All heavy atoms as an XYZ file, in Angstrom:
714
protein
N      40.328    423.245    124.163
C      40.516    421.943    124.759
C      41.893    421.425    124.357
O      42.231    421.382    123.191
C      39.414    421.014    124.264
C      39.442    419.678    124.887
S      37.866    418.894    124.477
C      38.302    417.245    124.725
N      42.703    421.011    125.335
C      44.045    420.537    125.010
C      43.992    419.223    124.244
O      43.085    418.420    124.404
C      44.720    420.366    126.368
C      43.628    420.305    127.363
C      42.436    420.996    126.756
N      44.990    419.080    123.398
C      45.091    417.830    122.646
C      45.393    416.679    123.584
O      46.110    416.831    124.563
C      46.206    417.921    121.599
C      45.865    418.915    120.508
O      44.665    419.125    120.257
O      46.803    419.480    119.916
N      44.845    415.536    123.271
C      45.141    414.337    124.057
C      46.590    413.953    123.811
O      47.039    413.922    122.657
C      44.209    413.198    123.665
N      47.337    413.682    124.873
C      48.739    413.321    124.666
C      48.843    411.984    123.946
O      48.154    411.026    124.282
C      49.306    413.226    126.085
C      48.128    413.015    126.966
C      46.944    413.644    126.266
N      49.654    411.969    122.945
C      49.914    410.714    122.250
C      51.299    410.253    122.676
O      52.297    410.831    122.301
C      49.865    410.894    120.722
O      50.795    411.907    120.362
C      48.474    411.278    120.270
N      51.324    409.263    123.495
C      52.603    408.797    124.017
C      52.869    407.377    123.541
O      51.966    406.651    123.148
C      52.615    408.855    125.535
O      51.668    407.949    126.050
N      54.114    407.041    123.602
C      54.526    405.699    123.224
C      54.731    404.826    124.457
O      55.494    403.874    124.419
C      55.821    405.758    122.410
C      55.618    406.453    121.074
O      54.482    406.431    120.571
O      56.584    407.008    120.539
N      54.054    405.172    125.545
C      54.200    404.412    126.780
C      53.481    403.083    126.619
O      52.295    403.033    126.281
C      53.619    405.186    127.980
C      53.674    404.343    129.236
C      54.361    406.491    128.175
N      54.229    402.025    126.843
C      53.646    400.686    126.771
C      53.560    400.150    128.189
O      54.539    400.203    128.936
C      54.517    399.780    125.911
C      53.927    398.401    125.767
C      54.607    397.600    124.675
N      53.998    396.281    124.656
C      54.677    395.156    124.598
N      55.982    395.174    124.505
N      54.062    393.997    124.606
N      52.401    399.662    128.556
C      52.185    399.138    129.899
C      52.182    397.623    129.878
O      51.588    397.003    128.997
C      50.856    399.666    130.464
C      50.753    401.180    130.587
C      49.353    401.559    131.066
C      51.808    401.727    131.522
N      52.867    397.049    130.852
C      52.967    395.595    130.960
C      52.281    395.120    132.238
O      52.292    395.819    133.258
C      54.439    395.175    131.005
C      55.322    395.593    129.839
C      56.771    395.252    130.133
C      54.855    394.933    128.554
N      51.738    393.932    132.188
C      51.165    393.302    133.378
C      52.309    392.830    134.277
O      53.395    392.489    133.794
C      50.289    392.126    132.982
N      52.088    392.817    135.583
C      53.130    392.335    136.495
C      53.645    390.945    136.153
O      54.825    390.658    136.325
C      52.447    392.369    137.866
C      51.429    393.447    137.737
C      50.938    393.347    136.315
N      52.778    390.086    135.629
C      53.219    388.737    135.260
C      54.233    388.787    134.120
O      55.196    388.014    134.110
C      52.020    387.877    134.869
N      54.038    389.704    133.178
C      54.996    389.853    132.082
C      56.342    390.348    132.605
O      57.399    389.866    132.204
C      54.458    390.836    131.037
C      53.246    390.338    130.285
C      52.655    391.426    129.424
O      52.240    392.465    129.928
N      52.625    391.180    128.121
N      56.298    391.320    133.504
C      57.522    391.870    134.087
C      58.224    390.796    134.911
O      59.446    390.645    134.852
C      57.209    393.110    134.949
C      58.463    393.638    135.615
C      56.549    394.193    134.104
N      57.447    390.030    135.661
C      58.018    388.963    136.485
C      58.754    387.951    135.618
O      59.843    387.486    135.976
C      56.917    388.278    137.294
N      58.186    387.630    134.467
C      58.823    386.672    133.556
C      60.141    387.230    133.019
O      61.143    386.528    132.963
C      57.877    386.337    132.407
C      58.408    385.268    131.484
C      57.414    384.888    130.399
O      56.207    385.084    130.592
O      57.869    384.387    129.360
N      60.143    388.507    132.654
C      61.351    389.134    132.115
C      62.449    389.182    133.180
O      63.617    388.888    132.895
C      61.042    390.558    131.606
C      62.314    391.335    131.314
C      60.158    390.493    130.377
N      62.081    389.560    134.409
C      63.066    389.719    135.478
C      63.403    388.412    136.193
O      64.379    388.358    136.937
C      62.563    390.739    136.507
C      62.334    392.163    135.993
C      61.819    393.041    137.127
C      63.603    392.729    135.391
N      62.592    387.400    135.993
C      62.838    386.116    136.656
C      62.520    386.172    138.146
O      63.222    385.562    138.960
N      61.457    386.908    138.486
C      61.022    387.015    139.875
C      59.532    386.699    139.935
O      58.899    386.432    138.916
C      61.301    388.436    140.438
C      62.793    388.736    140.444
C      60.544    389.500    139.667
N      58.959    386.756    141.130
C      57.527    386.496    141.277
C      56.731    387.777    141.046
O      57.272    388.883    141.093
C      57.200    385.964    142.681
O      57.458    386.996    143.640
C      58.006    384.718    143.012
N      55.440    387.616    140.827
C      54.548    388.768    140.648
C      54.536    389.618    141.916
O      54.526    390.851    141.846
C      53.126    388.295    140.265
C      52.145    389.455    140.261
C      53.143    387.598    138.919
N      54.552    388.968    143.075
C      54.575    389.720    144.336
C      55.827    390.590    144.446
O      55.769    391.710    144.945
C      54.494    388.774    145.539
C      53.122    388.128    145.681
O      52.137    388.706    145.158
O      53.035    387.053    146.302
N      56.954    390.078    143.972
C      58.187    390.870    143.997
C      58.088    392.063    143.056
O      58.595    393.146    143.357
C      59.393    389.995    143.649
C      59.751    389.018    144.751
C      60.830    388.038    144.346
O      60.654    387.346    143.314
O      61.849    387.963    145.067
N      57.418    391.899    141.924
C      57.205    393.010    140.998
C      56.354    394.085    141.669
O      56.672    395.278    141.612
C      56.551    392.537    139.680
C      56.133    393.720    138.826
C      57.496    391.628    138.922
N      55.287    393.679    142.329
C      54.428    394.636    143.029
C      55.226    395.342    144.126
O      55.092    396.564    144.307
C      53.167    393.945    143.588
C      52.364    394.886    144.467
C      52.313    393.412    142.447
N      56.079    394.619    144.825
C      56.940    395.245    145.838
C      57.864    396.282    145.212
O      58.065    397.364    145.769
C      57.775    394.194    146.581
C      56.948    393.330    147.511
O      55.799    393.717    147.843
O      57.446    392.256    147.910
N      58.426    395.971    144.043
C      59.301    396.926    143.351
C      58.530    398.180    142.947
O      59.070    399.295    142.990
C      59.931    396.279    142.116
C      60.988    395.207    142.388
C      61.350    394.484    141.091
C      62.223    395.815    143.019
N      57.270    398.022    142.587
C      56.438    399.173    142.244
C      56.188    400.025    143.481
O      56.372    401.251    143.452
C      55.100    398.733    141.620
C      55.321    397.997    140.304
C      54.174    399.935    141.416
C      54.091    397.273    139.789
N      55.789    399.390    144.569
C      55.465    400.154    145.784
C      56.704    400.802    146.392
O      56.591    401.839    147.041
C      54.754    399.266    146.833
O      55.581    398.148    147.149
C      53.407    398.798    146.320
N      57.887    400.209    146.164
C      59.141    400.807    146.630
C      59.599    401.940    145.720
O      60.545    402.655    146.040
C      60.247    399.742    146.690
C      60.033    398.686    147.740
C      60.998    397.521    147.591
O      61.893    397.573    146.716
O      60.851    396.544    148.335
N      58.967    402.076    144.554
C      59.335    403.125    143.618
C      60.495    402.764    142.707
O      61.037    403.620    142.011
N      60.874    401.504    142.684
C      61.987    401.072    141.830
C      61.521    400.768    140.413
O      62.313    400.738    139.490
C      62.670    399.875    142.467
C      63.275    400.265    143.833
C      63.831    399.111    144.578
N      65.095    398.715    143.963
C      65.748    397.616    144.294
N      65.269    396.819    145.223
N      66.877    397.326    143.708
N      60.227    400.539    140.239
C      59.591    400.417    138.928
C      58.432    401.411    138.898
O      57.747    401.604    139.908
C      59.026    399.008    138.704
C      60.002    397.880    138.442
C      59.248    396.550    138.388
C      60.767    398.094    137.153
N      58.219    402.039    137.724
C      57.091    402.953    137.581
C      55.863    402.145    137.189
O      55.860    401.466    136.162
C      57.385    404.014    136.525
C      58.365    405.059    136.981
C      58.503    406.181    135.968
N      58.748    405.742    134.605
C      59.958    405.458    134.108
N      61.018    405.557    134.882
N      60.091    405.082    132.853
N      54.846    402.232    138.018
C      53.626    401.498    137.748
C      52.418    402.284    138.185
O      52.520    403.295    138.870
N      51.278    401.817    137.756
C      50.015    402.463    138.121
C      48.922    401.421    138.156
O      49.061    400.347    137.581
C      49.687    403.553    137.101
C      49.474    403.021    135.692
S      49.500    404.264    134.434
C      51.250    404.474    134.209
N      47.861    401.781    138.838
C      46.690    400.899    138.876
C      45.675    401.447    137.896
O      45.324    402.618    137.954
C      46.140    400.833    140.281
C      47.184    400.181    141.221
C      46.612    399.864    142.521
N      45.646    398.793    142.291
C      45.394    397.830    143.147
N      46.015    397.805    144.284
N      44.517    396.906    142.881
N      45.223    400.601    136.994
C      44.270    401.018    135.972
C      43.110    400.043    135.920
O      43.228    398.890    136.324
C      44.928    401.115    134.569
C      45.996    402.181    134.548
C      45.514    399.788    134.139
N      42.006    400.531    135.393
C      40.848    399.671    135.184
C      39.975    399.538    136.408
O      40.216    400.113    137.459
N      38.923    398.769    136.225
C      37.997    398.499    137.307
C      37.634    397.017    137.233
O      37.005    396.589    136.250
C      36.744    399.343    137.156
O      35.846    399.064    138.200
N      38.020    396.196    138.146
C      38.812    396.536    139.326
C      40.251    396.904    138.953
O      40.788    396.422    137.953
C      38.785    395.256    140.163
C      38.607    394.159    139.163
C      37.769    394.757    138.040
N      40.830    397.758    139.772
C      42.173    398.272    139.492
C      43.202    397.146    139.486
O      43.214    396.296    140.369
C      42.553    399.321    140.523
N      44.028    397.158    138.447
C      45.105    396.178    138.321
C      46.399    396.929    138.040
O      46.394    397.948    137.353
C      44.818    395.203    137.180
C      43.588    394.362    137.412
C      43.311    393.452    136.229
O      43.914    393.555    135.176
N      42.379    392.530    136.420
N      47.498    396.404    138.560
C      48.791    397.038    138.339
C      49.236    396.893    136.893
O      49.051    395.853    136.277
C      49.871    396.413    139.237
C      49.818    396.877    140.650
C      49.432    396.143    141.732
C      50.182    398.160    141.145
N      49.530    396.899    142.872
C      49.988    398.140    142.542
C      50.636    399.331    140.561
C      50.238    399.249    143.349
C      50.895    400.435    141.359
C      50.694    400.389    142.737
N      49.842    397.953    136.390
C      50.509    397.950    135.095
C      51.838    398.674    135.273
O      51.938    399.632    136.030
C      49.682    398.641    134.007
C      48.401    397.907    133.671
C      48.705    396.561    133.004
N      47.517    395.817    132.657
C      47.057    394.774    133.333
N      47.670    394.353    134.410
N      45.978    394.150    132.928
N      52.856    398.212    134.573
C      54.214    398.737    134.707
C      54.654    399.324    133.371
O      54.442    398.698    132.325
C      55.190    397.616    135.137
C      56.595    398.147    135.285
C      54.717    396.965    136.420
N      55.271    400.507    133.421
C      55.801    401.104    132.199
C      56.961    400.254    131.698
O      57.886    399.950    132.440
C      56.300    402.519    132.455
C      55.212    403.521    132.714
C      55.775    404.917    132.889
O      56.878    405.209    132.384
O      55.091    405.714    133.553
N      56.910    399.895    130.433
C      57.946    399.039    129.847
C      59.329    399.687    129.966
O      60.315    399.009    130.264
C      57.627    398.760    128.384
C      58.614    397.834    127.708
C      58.258    397.562    126.267
O      57.833    398.507    125.571
O      58.415    396.406    125.835
N      59.410    401.000    129.769
C      60.701    401.693    129.839
C      61.315    401.584    131.229
O      62.538    401.491    131.366
C      60.533    403.161    129.456
N      60.482    401.561    132.265
C      61.030    401.483    133.622
C      61.654    400.120    133.898
O      62.562    400.011    134.722
C      59.963    401.813    134.672
O      59.049    400.756    134.844
N      61.187    399.086    133.193
C      61.791    397.759    133.355
C      63.219    397.783    132.816
O      64.144    397.292    133.471
C      60.943    396.669    132.652
C      61.631    395.309    132.749
C      59.547    396.613    133.252
N      63.411    398.388    131.658
C      64.756    398.513    131.091
C      65.664    399.341    131.985
O      66.833    398.998    132.186
N      65.123    400.432    132.539
C      65.908    401.267    133.456
C      66.285    400.490    134.713
O      67.402    400.606    135.216
C      65.125    402.523    133.815
C      64.935    403.464    132.644
C      63.882    404.528    132.897
O      63.399    404.643    134.045
O      63.541    405.242    131.929
N      65.350    399.694    135.214
C      65.627    398.882    136.399
C      66.743    397.874    136.128
O      67.655    397.722    136.936
C      64.351    398.162    136.849
C      64.578    397.208    137.996
C      64.711    397.670    139.296
C      64.679    395.834    137.769
C      64.928    396.800    140.351
C      64.903    394.955    138.812
C      65.025    395.447    140.098
O      65.258    394.569    141.139
N      66.674    397.215    134.969
C      67.711    396.242    134.599
C      69.063    396.947    134.478
O      70.088    396.450    134.957
C      67.337    395.496    133.304
C      68.496    394.673    132.779
C      66.120    394.616    133.537
N      69.077    398.126    133.853
C      70.318    398.906    133.735
C      70.862    399.290    135.111
O      72.071    399.199    135.353
C      70.099    400.166    132.898
C      69.846    399.873    131.431
O      70.129    398.731    130.985
O      69.358    400.784    130.732
N      69.984    399.705    136.019
C      70.402    400.053    137.378
C      70.990    398.853    138.104
O      71.994    398.968    138.816
C      69.224    400.605    138.185
C      68.775    401.985    137.730
O      69.541    402.649    136.987
O      67.664    402.396    138.114
N      70.377    397.688    137.917
C      70.883    396.474    138.565
C      72.244    396.084    138.002
O      73.132    395.649    138.746
C      69.887    395.325    138.402
C      68.588    395.533    139.150
C      68.818    395.700    140.638
O      69.366    394.829    141.294
N      68.409    396.836    141.172
N      72.432    396.252    136.689
C      73.722    395.944    136.074
C      74.799    396.896    136.589
O      75.925    396.473    136.878
C      73.623    396.033    134.551
N      74.461    398.169    136.728
C      75.416    399.149    137.262
C      75.768    398.833    138.715
O      76.927    398.911    139.123
C      74.847    400.563    137.134
C      75.722    401.648    137.716
C      77.074    401.790    137.016
O      77.258    401.277    135.898
O      77.971    402.425    137.613
N      74.778    398.457    139.487
C      75.017    398.084    140.886
C      75.947    396.868    140.963
O      76.869    396.828    141.780
C      73.692    397.777    141.579
C      73.821    397.325    143.012
C      74.191    398.438    143.967
O      74.056    399.618    143.609
O      74.629    398.119    145.088
N      75.722    395.879    140.108
C      76.572    394.687    140.091
C      77.999    395.056    139.689
O      78.964    394.544    140.263
C      76.003    393.647    139.132
N      78.135    395.960    138.722
C      79.464    396.402    138.277
C      80.195    397.100    139.415
O      81.361    396.826    139.692
C      79.335    397.344    137.081
C      80.670    397.777    136.481
C      80.485    398.861    135.434
N      80.140    400.138    136.002
C      81.029    400.981    136.563
N      82.297    400.655    136.614
N      80.641    402.126    137.050
N      79.494    397.978    140.118
C      80.109    398.701    141.239
C      80.506    397.755    142.377
O      81.557    397.925    142.976
C      79.170    399.783    141.759
C      79.028    400.939    140.811
C      78.128    401.995    141.355
N      77.978    403.070    140.394
C      77.543    404.256    140.698
N      77.189    404.531    141.942
N      77.433    405.187    139.774
N      79.653    396.786    142.651
C      79.978    395.824    143.710
C      81.188    394.983    143.314
O      82.032    394.681    144.166
C      78.775    394.930    144.013
C      77.634    395.658    144.700
S      78.099    396.500    146.227
C      78.555    395.128    147.243
N      81.288    394.608    142.053
C      82.446    393.842    141.592
C      83.720    394.673    141.732
O      84.757    394.164    142.186
C      82.260    393.401    140.147
N      83.658    395.948    141.379
C      84.821    396.825    141.551
C      85.173    396.981    143.024
O      86.353    397.015    143.385
C      84.559    398.190    140.915
C      84.534    398.222    139.394
C      84.079    399.587    138.905
C      85.901    397.878    138.829
N      84.151    397.084    143.873
C      84.389    397.212    145.311
C      85.084    395.962    145.852
O      86.057    396.051    146.591
C      83.072    397.454    146.035
C      83.206    397.496    147.521
C      82.837    396.534    148.404
C      83.787    398.546    148.296
N      83.130    396.914    149.681
C      83.721    398.152    149.645
C      84.349    399.769    147.984
C      84.200    398.946    150.688
C      84.818    400.561    149.010
C      84.746    400.145    150.343
N      84.583    394.796    145.471
C      85.203    393.554    145.934
C      86.629    393.438    145.412
O      87.534    393.003    146.118
C      84.370    392.348    145.505
C      83.125    392.148    146.344
C      82.441    390.822    146.065
N      81.902    390.730    144.717
C      80.738    391.224    144.340
N      79.979    391.838    145.203
N      80.329    391.085    143.089
N      86.839    393.836    144.166
C      88.168    393.789    143.572
C      89.117    394.733    144.317
O      90.258    394.373    144.591
C      88.091    394.180    142.104
C      89.398    394.071    141.365
C      89.247    394.481    139.901
O      88.222    395.030    139.496
N      90.255    394.206    139.112
N      88.646    395.920    144.666
C      89.507    396.863    145.377
C      89.808    396.388    146.795
O      90.893    396.616    147.311
C      88.881    398.258    145.422
O      87.754    398.287    146.279
N      88.869    395.703    147.423
C      89.104    395.171    148.769
C      90.114    394.036    148.745
O      90.808    393.799    149.723
C      87.796    394.682    149.389
C      86.957    395.823    149.908
O      87.459    396.908    150.175
N      85.664    395.591    150.031
N      90.185    393.320    147.620
C      91.113    392.200    147.511
C      92.503    392.645    147.056
O      93.451    391.870    147.145
C      90.568    391.159    146.536
N      92.631    393.878    146.603
C      93.919    394.365    146.102
C      94.857    394.681    147.259
O      94.431    395.080    148.334
C      93.709    395.611    145.246
N      96.147    394.510    147.011
C      97.139    394.882    148.019
C      97.527    396.339    147.816
O      97.306    396.919    146.754
C      98.379    393.988    147.894
O      99.017    394.245    146.656
N      98.112    396.954    148.828
C      98.523    398.353    148.707
C      99.514    398.577    147.565
O      99.362    399.543    146.822
C      99.078    398.875    150.030
C      97.998    399.195    151.017
C      97.844    398.432    152.159
C      97.135    400.249    150.796
C      96.848    398.724    153.064
C      96.124    400.548    151.693
C      95.980    399.785    152.843
N     100.519    397.711    147.380
C     101.405    397.928    146.242
C     100.665    397.917    144.902
O     100.992    398.680    144.007
C     102.406    396.774    146.330
C     102.420    396.422    147.766
C     101.006    396.650    148.248
N      99.651    397.083    144.793
C      98.855    397.065    143.563
C      98.149    398.401    143.372
O      98.105    398.942    142.279
C      97.805    395.963    143.616
C      98.350    394.565    143.436
C      97.243    393.533    143.559
O      96.552    393.513    144.592
O      97.097    392.756    142.609
N      97.596    398.929    144.450
C      96.877    400.194    144.367
C      97.812    401.350    144.040
O      97.446    402.280    143.330
C      96.125    400.471    145.669
C      95.018    399.478    146.022
C      94.459    399.769    147.399
C      93.912    399.526    144.977
N      99.043    401.306    144.577
C      99.997    402.388    144.342
C     100.720    402.232    143.021
O     101.417    403.140    142.567
C     101.010    402.444    145.462
C     100.421    402.854    146.776
C      99.376    403.682    146.976
C     100.838    402.438    148.063
N      99.101    403.819    148.312
C     100.002    403.051    149.007
C     101.839    401.591    148.516
C     100.133    402.862    150.366
C     101.975    401.411    149.878
C     101.130    402.035    150.795
N     100.582    401.070    142.393
C     101.246    400.836    141.119
C     102.697    400.397    141.260
O     103.453    400.460    140.305
N     103.088    399.966    142.456
C     104.460    399.489    142.662
C     104.391    398.118    143.320
O     103.389    397.729    143.887
C     105.235    400.448    143.600
O     104.561    400.495    144.863
C     105.311    401.837    143.014
N     105.461    397.404    143.239
C     105.547    396.126    143.932
C     104.962    394.986    143.107
O     104.613    395.132    141.949
N     104.878    393.853    143.759
C     104.440    392.615    143.117
C     102.916    392.592    143.114
O     102.262    392.902    144.104
C     104.981    391.397    143.899
C     104.463    390.104    143.277
C     106.492    391.434    143.929
N     102.344    392.191    141.982
C     100.901    392.077    141.855
C     100.508    390.639    142.119
O     101.007    389.722    141.477
C     100.436    392.517    140.453
C     100.774    393.983    140.240
C      98.948    392.260    140.290
C     100.449    394.482    138.858
N      99.630    390.460    143.089
C      99.137    389.121    143.417
C      98.003    388.743    142.495
O      97.230    389.577    142.081
C      98.605    389.095    144.852
C      99.639    389.377    145.910
C      98.993    389.368    147.275
N      98.016    390.465    147.334
C      96.934    390.465    148.116
N      96.690    389.452    148.884
N      96.122    391.484    148.135
N      97.910    387.478    142.194
C      96.791    386.911    141.431
C      96.550    387.656    140.109
O      95.426    388.012    139.791
C      95.507    386.927    142.246
C      95.631    386.114    143.517
O      96.358    385.122    143.564
N      94.940    386.527    144.561
N      97.604    387.904    139.390
C      97.431    388.573    138.085
C      96.706    387.656    137.124
O      96.976    386.465    137.049
C      98.787    388.957    137.530
N      95.761    388.190    136.382
C      94.992    387.389    135.426
C      95.729    387.232    134.138
O      96.372    387.985    133.594
C      93.632    388.034    135.146
C      92.723    387.937    136.361
O      92.852    386.973    137.122
O      91.882    388.842    136.516
């Protein structure tokens, strides 16, 4: 008989995740069904639970997306001389 897996997986209720992310419980459930958060239905009656680690990964993904969008906006606002490294730089910080 195989040993029972001993994991450090911590499961959170959607309300807890919603509080951490600053969204509604329905939005948390939508994130689970979209596959952006790892969750499962447990118990009887079945209730959603979310892996705590996936919440951290989701926050990291959102931060990376925001960083990329900021770089994209910055590159769209740059002039060609700025991009080529020659000429006058507009709006230097």
